[in-house]
NUBA-810716 format. One line per field, with one value per residue (C-alpha): z, x, y. Coordinates in steps of 0.1 Angstrom, whole numbers, padded with zeros to 4 digits, always signed. Each point is the difference from the previous one (the first is absolute). Layout:
BEGIN
up = [Z_...]
east = [X_...]
north = [Y_...]
//
This chain:
BEGIN
up = [+0022_-0038_-0004_+0003_-0022_-0025_+0003_-0004_-0035_-0011_+0014_-0015_-0029_-0029_-0025_+0023_+0031_-0024_-0017_+0023_+0028_-0030_-0008_+0035_-0005_-0029_+0005_+0039_-0013_-0030_+0031_+0022_-0027_-0004_+0028_+0020_-0004_+0029_+0003_+0022_-0028_-0021_+0016_+0006_-0035_-0012_+0032_-0016_-0035_+0025_+0014_-0030_+0000_+0015_+0039_-0003_-0036_+0018_+0034_-0023_-0030_+0031_+0015_-0034_+0005_+0033_-0004_-0035_+0015_+0023_-0028_-0023_+0027_-0006_-0037_-0001_+0039_-0022_-0027_+0007_+0034_+0006_+0018_-0009_+0030_+0038_+0007_-0031_+0014_+0017_-0037_-0009_+0023_-0018_-0037_-0011_+0007_-0020_-0027_-0002_-0003_-0031_+0019_+0000_-0016_+0026_+0029_-0015_-0007_+0041_+0009_-0021_+0015_+0037_-0005_-0017_+0031_+0024_-0014_+0002_+0031_+0018_-0018_+0011_+0038_-0010_-0005_+0023_+0032_-0012_+0010_+0028_+0015_-0012_+0017_+0034_-0010_+0003_+0039_-0006_+0012_-0005_+0029_-0012_-0037_+0017_+0019_-0025_-0026_+0028_+0000_-0041_+0000_+0025_-0028_-0023_+0019_+0009_-0029_-0016_+0016_+0012_-0010_+0029_+0013_-0037_-0004_+0026_-0008_-0035_+0013_+0023_-0028_-0019_+0027_+0005_-0044_+0009_+0018_-0022_-0008_+0019_+0035_-0002_+0031_+0003_-0040_+0015_-0025_+0004_-0022_-0025_+0000_-0014_-0030_-0010_-0024_+0037_+0015_-0017_+0018_-0029_-0025_+0005_-0035_-0007_+0036_-0010_-0035_+0010_+0034_-0022_-0038_-0001_+0024_-0021_-0034_+0017_+0020_-0036_-0017_+0033_-0001_-0011_-0027_-0016_+0003_-0022_+0005_-0029_-0007_+0000_-0030_+0011_-0008_+0011_+0004_+0020_+0035_-0001_+0018_+0024_+0007_+0014_+0021_+0017_+0010_+0009_+0038_-0003_-0019_+0021_+0031_-0017_-0003_+0035_+0012_-0027_+0015_+0035_-0006_-0022_+0022_+0023_-0009_-0014_-0001_-0037_-0027_+0007_+0039_-0017_-0028_+0021_+0033_-0029_-0020_+0031_+0014_-0033_+0004_+0037_-0012_-0038_-0004_-0027_+0028_-0015_-0034_+0012_-0010_-0034_-0018_+0022_-0019_+0033_+0016_-0031_+0010_+0037_-0011_-0022_+0018_+0036_-0028_-0014_+0035_+0017_-0040_+0013_+0036_+0006_-0010_+0031_+0025_-0028_-0009_+0034_+0023_-0027_+0009_-0024_-0003_-0017_-0019_-0036_+0022_+0017_-0041_-0007_+0034_-0016_-0030_+0023_+0016_-0032_-0013_+0035_+0011_+0040_+0002_+0032_+0013_-0004_-0042_+0010_+0009_-0024_-0039_+0011_-0042_-0010_+0029_-0016_-0035_+0013_+0013_-0039_-0014_+0025_-0010_-0040_+0006_+0014_-0038_-0017_+0013_-0011_-0030_-0006_+0015_-0027_-0030_+0007_+0017_-0029_-0009_+0034_+0008_-0034_+0026_+0019_-0029_-0005_+0013_+0034_-0020_-0021_+0022_+0030_-0024_-0006_+0038_+0008_-0025_+0012_+0038_-0011_-0016_+0029_+0023_-0019_-0013_+0040_-0001_-0031_+0022_-0004_+0039_+0001_-0027_+0029_+0025_-0018_-0006_+0033_+0010_-0024_+0017_+0035_-0012_-0014_+0029_+0020_-0021_+0004_+0038_-0004_+0019_-0016_-0019_+0012_+0032_-0013_-0019_+0019_+0026_-0020_-0012_+0031_+0020_-0008_+0010_+0035_+0009_-0012_+0029_+0022_-0001_+0000_+0027_+0024_-0011_+0013_+0034_+0000_+0003_+0023_-0016_+0019_-0031_-0017_+0026_+0005_-0016_-0006_-0040_+0014_+0024_-0022_-0027_+0032_+0008_-0035_-0007_+0034_-0011_-0030_+0010_+0023_-0024_-0023_+0026_+0011_-0035_-0006_+0028_-0003_-0035_-0002_-0003_-0033_+0012_-0001_-0022_+0032_+0012_-0034_-0002_+0032]
east = [+0251_+0011_+0023_-0029_-0025_+0025_+0012_-0036_-0010_+0025_-0014_-0034_+0008_+0001_-0035_-0005_-0008_-0020_-0018_-0007_-0021_-0021_-0004_-0005_-0030_-0018_+0000_-0013_-0026_-0010_-0002_-0018_-0031_-0003_-0029_+0012_+0032_+0019_+0037_+0011_-0008_+0020_+0026_+0001_-0001_+0032_+0015_+0021_+0010_+0020_+0026_+0025_-0005_+0026_-0015_-0006_-0026_-0018_-0011_-0011_-0020_-0013_-0011_-0016_-0020_-0013_+0000_-0019_-0022_-0021_-0006_-0016_-0020_-0025_+0000_-0025_-0010_-0018_-0009_-0014_-0009_+0030_+0029_+0033_+0019_-0018_+0007_-0019_-0030_-0006_+0002_-0028_-0024_-0002_+0020_-0024_-0028_+0021_+0002_-0034_-0013_+0026_+0027_+0029_+0022_+0002_+0003_+0033_+0012_-0007_+0014_+0033_+0005_-0006_+0022_+0029_-0003_-0006_+0030_+0021_-0005_+0009_+0028_+0012_-0003_+0017_+0030_+0002_-0015_+0020_+0035_-0012_-0015_+0026_+0024_-0020_+0000_+0040_-0010_-0018_+0014_-0015_-0021_-0015_-0004_-0020_-0027_-0002_-0010_-0027_-0007_-0008_-0015_-0024_-0011_-0003_-0024_-0019_-0010_-0022_-0026_-0032_+0018_+0028_+0002_+0003_+0031_+0019_-0008_+0014_+0028_+0009_-0009_+0031_+0022_+0000_+0007_+0030_+0015_-0001_+0037_+0032_+0002_+0024_+0019_+0007_-0010_-0031_-0028_-0031_-0031_+0018_-0013_+0033_-0003_+0030_-0012_-0018_+0032_+0008_-0030_-0037_+0013_-0016_-0011_-0021_-0019_-0008_-0008_-0020_-0021_-0007_-0003_-0011_-0033_-0011_-0004_-0010_-0033_-0008_-0001_-0021_-0027_-0031_-0011_+0026_-0018_+0013_-0004_-0011_+0032_-0008_+0018_+0026_-0019_-0006_+0021_+0034_+0001_+0012_+0028_-0030_-0008_+0031_-0001_-0035_+0015_+0031_-0006_-0012_+0032_+0026_-0018_-0006_+0038_+0013_-0026_+0015_+0034_-0002_-0021_+0025_+0028_-0019_+0010_-0028_-0028_+0002_-0022_-0031_-0006_+0015_-0022_-0034_+0017_+0004_-0035_-0019_+0022_-0006_-0039_-0002_+0018_-0013_-0029_-0012_+0001_-0038_+0012_+0028_-0007_-0023_+0030_+0018_+0036_+0015_-0009_+0020_+0029_+0002_-0007_+0030_+0025_-0005_+0009_+0028_+0013_+0014_+0021_+0030_-0005_-0002_+0038_+0009_-0001_+0012_+0034_+0006_-0006_-0006_-0038_-0018_-0034_-0023_-0007_+0020_+0030_-0001_+0013_+0023_+0017_+0000_+0019_+0021_+0013_+0002_+0028_+0018_-0013_-0016_-0022_+0004_+0029_+0027_-0009_+0001_+0036_+0012_-0021_-0012_+0007_-0022_-0026_-0002_+0004_-0034_-0014_+0010_-0020_-0034_+0008_-0001_-0036_-0022_+0004_+0007_-0044_-0011_+0014_-0009_-0038_-0007_+0013_-0012_-0038_-0018_+0018_+0014_-0040_-0012_+0018_-0032_-0016_+0023_-0024_+0022_-0003_+0028_+0017_+0005_+0018_+0020_+0005_+0007_+0029_+0019_-0001_+0011_+0025_+0010_+0000_+0020_+0028_+0011_+0021_-0007_-0018_-0036_+0002_-0008_-0031_-0010_-0001_-0017_-0032_+0001_+0002_-0030_-0022_+0010_-0005_-0032_-0013_+0008_-0023_-0030_+0011_-0004_+0036_+0027_+0027_+0018_+0012_+0011_+0019_+0018_+0005_+0017_+0024_+0006_+0001_+0036_+0014_-0022_+0013_+0037_-0006_-0010_+0025_+0025_-0012_+0000_+0035_+0011_-0016_+0005_-0030_-0015_-0038_+0013_+0012_-0029_-0008_+0040_-0004_-0028_-0005_-0010_-0023_-0019_-0005_-0017_-0022_-0012_-0004_-0022_-0022_-0005_-0014_-0023_-0011_-0008_-0012_-0025_-0012_-0003_-0025_-0019_-0009_-0037_-0010_-0025_-0035_-0018_-0023_-0029_+0016_-0006_-0032_-0006]
north = [+0171_+0019_-0028_-0026_+0019_+0003_-0038_-0010_+0025_-0021_-0026_+0008_+0014_-0024_-0015_-0033_+0019_+0031_-0032_-0021_+0025_+0011_-0036_-0003_+0022_-0007_-0041_+0014_+0023_-0033_-0021_+0020_+0008_-0036_-0016_-0028_+0007_+0020_+0023_-0033_-0023_+0018_+0006_-0031_-0013_+0031_-0013_-0028_+0025_+0023_-0034_+0009_+0033_+0027_+0007_+0036_-0007_-0032_+0015_+0032_-0019_-0015_+0032_+0018_-0033_+0007_+0037_-0007_-0027_+0023_+0024_-0024_-0017_+0028_-0005_-0023_+0013_+0032_-0022_-0030_+0001_-0031_+0020_-0018_+0003_+0000_+0036_+0010_-0015_+0036_+0019_-0023_+0017_+0035_-0010_-0027_+0021_+0032_-0028_-0006_+0035_+0006_+0020_-0036_+0019_+0028_-0026_-0013_+0031_+0010_-0030_-0004_+0038_-0012_-0035_+0024_+0026_-0027_-0024_+0038_+0004_-0033_-0001_+0025_-0011_-0026_+0017_+0023_-0028_-0029_+0013_+0015_-0032_-0020_+0016_+0000_-0043_+0001_-0008_-0028_-0033_-0038_+0010_+0033_-0018_-0029_+0020_+0024_-0029_-0011_+0032_+0002_-0033_+0013_+0026_-0022_-0027_+0035_+0012_-0028_+0020_-0024_-0031_+0011_-0041_-0005_+0021_-0014_-0033_+0011_+0008_-0027_-0023_+0024_-0002_-0042_+0001_+0018_-0023_-0029_-0010_-0001_+0010_+0041_-0010_-0039_-0011_-0021_-0012_+0015_-0008_-0015_-0034_-0015_+0017_+0017_+0028_+0017_+0000_+0037_+0011_+0012_+0023_+0032_+0005_-0035_+0009_+0035_-0005_-0032_+0017_+0027_-0005_-0035_+0003_+0031_-0024_-0033_+0026_+0015_-0034_-0017_+0026_-0015_+0025_+0033_+0028_+0028_+0033_+0025_+0026_+0038_+0020_+0018_+0030_+0039_+0030_+0003_+0015_+0036_+0014_+0015_-0034_-0011_+0033_-0009_-0034_+0009_+0008_-0036_-0013_+0016_-0018_-0030_+0003_+0003_-0029_-0021_+0011_-0011_-0031_-0008_+0004_-0022_-0042_-0016_+0033_-0003_+0023_-0014_+0017_+0031_+0004_-0006_+0019_+0032_-0005_+0003_+0028_+0018_-0005_+0008_+0040_-0001_+0026_-0025_-0025_-0012_-0009_-0027_-0032_+0013_+0014_+0024_+0006_+0012_-0043_-0010_+0028_-0011_-0037_+0000_+0026_-0021_-0032_+0011_+0020_-0033_-0012_+0016_+0004_-0039_+0000_+0023_-0033_-0024_+0017_+0021_-0033_-0032_-0003_+0001_+0020_-0015_-0034_+0015_+0015_-0037_-0007_+0026_-0011_-0036_+0016_+0015_-0025_-0025_+0030_-0005_+0028_+0009_+0030_+0019_+0024_-0018_+0001_+0045_-0007_-0027_+0009_+0032_+0010_-0028_+0014_+0038_-0016_-0017_+0033_+0015_-0028_+0002_+0037_-0011_-0022_+0033_+0013_-0028_-0006_+0026_-0001_-0038_+0008_+0028_-0019_-0028_-0003_+0001_-0031_-0015_-0001_-0027_-0025_-0005_-0014_-0031_-0029_-0013_-0036_+0006_+0027_-0026_-0029_+0025_+0012_-0036_-0004_+0028_-0016_-0032_+0019_+0019_-0026_-0023_+0030_+0002_-0031_-0016_-0026_-0017_-0006_+0040_-0002_-0030_+0029_+0022_-0023_-0015_+0036_+0011_-0027_+0018_+0035_-0014_-0013_+0034_+0016_-0025_+0003_+0038_-0002_+0029_-0010_+0036_-0011_-0031_+0011_+0026_-0025_-0019_+0022_+0013_-0036_-0004_+0035_-0011_-0028_+0006_+0034_-0021_-0025_+0024_+0023_-0032_-0015_+0040_-0007_-0031_-0017_+0028_+0023_+0025_+0014_+0009_+0026_+0013_+0034_+0028_-0012_-0029_+0013_+0023_-0027_-0025_+0031_+0006_-0037_+0001_+0032_-0013_-0035_+0015_+0024_-0029_-0017_+0025_+0011_-0041_-0004_+0033_+0003_-0008_-0036_-0008_-0007_-0036_-0006_+0004_+0032_+0014_-0011_+0019]
//
């Protein structure tokens, strides 16, 4: 083990890796602070620039963008009530009222402190748990991986909240799109339509960019009226150590919520943020002040949000299953560099994994440094008009799609997927299940086909081991809970009923 750690330090300690982590956190913080620019979009736009980099350098750059983006979303959430990321929507509840009361600086400071602490806790959980989970996963064969992916897809479709049916539809569409190309066993054509460009399947990067970046741009320019919020000046006193001490209980608890929920594939930062916030409000002696400008509410929301950052990498590195939509992008980056996350990677590339761990711990320090020194300047990004910002983003999207294979067909795929994503947005169908199902689809089919080949066509192989049975039971329990919650939620009252 010590030899592996020493090799990891040798692999990590070069200026490319150190600067990549710093640049990633800085880019992520800026991206998160731009209204309409989500963290998945930022990671997707940076991904093409990693093709020519060393695998460790490229992965660390993307992880830096991920971590910086989670914090950056709180900046505009606090200043102009426009969360830069979905998870930062919870930060708005108390962050914006604090800004209106002239305490924007205090809110931004406590958001930074909570983010850094939760990120550090999440990184520790990743380092301590990923190896153990990977060693357990060595007992997995094709049937076990198939049932694991079925369970993961069940959770992913179910995190759509009240839009359960829409989440299932989105995941199914992603699975269908993943079958485009040649059959992996017999080489027969599927959904190719005599177009040879489609024989290799749809490239991940154009699909990703089209699904997340273009719909936001189209949605902005199709609005009949543009409304600009007045930016609140960065003013007020800094947060003190006493403020941090008062919020520490909520920060610590929110970090744990983030770690637990982040390790479950498909949950993401938003549920963790709202769970942490609601628990802080329930237990706080100042619960009546929540929603009116309570600094503990900001701390709890940001702790839950950033607590997922390292934890979402646990199922990715240990099992090869992305924990959320951003780690699905990072999974694509691993595959582009010829690496397959999972238990085998812990055997063949353990020094690379330890090097990534070192870089992840460094990212927490960079997050604190960049946050303290750049809040004043990064917050000015919210003043950039979207009519100027979005054309620049569109150019970057086109470059990102074209740079994959230097092929205009990929740009066409990006544009088509942009229209698909815009349609999903207008129909209120979540896109995260679509993308994660698209990534996991080939793995699902591959393990399914391998299992049937091993068993000579017998489906009994899918219940042959205790691991398979456990995952089937978890899938059934999850489906039962989802259906129960869906049918037990209050139905909206009709106009006639409301008037009685």
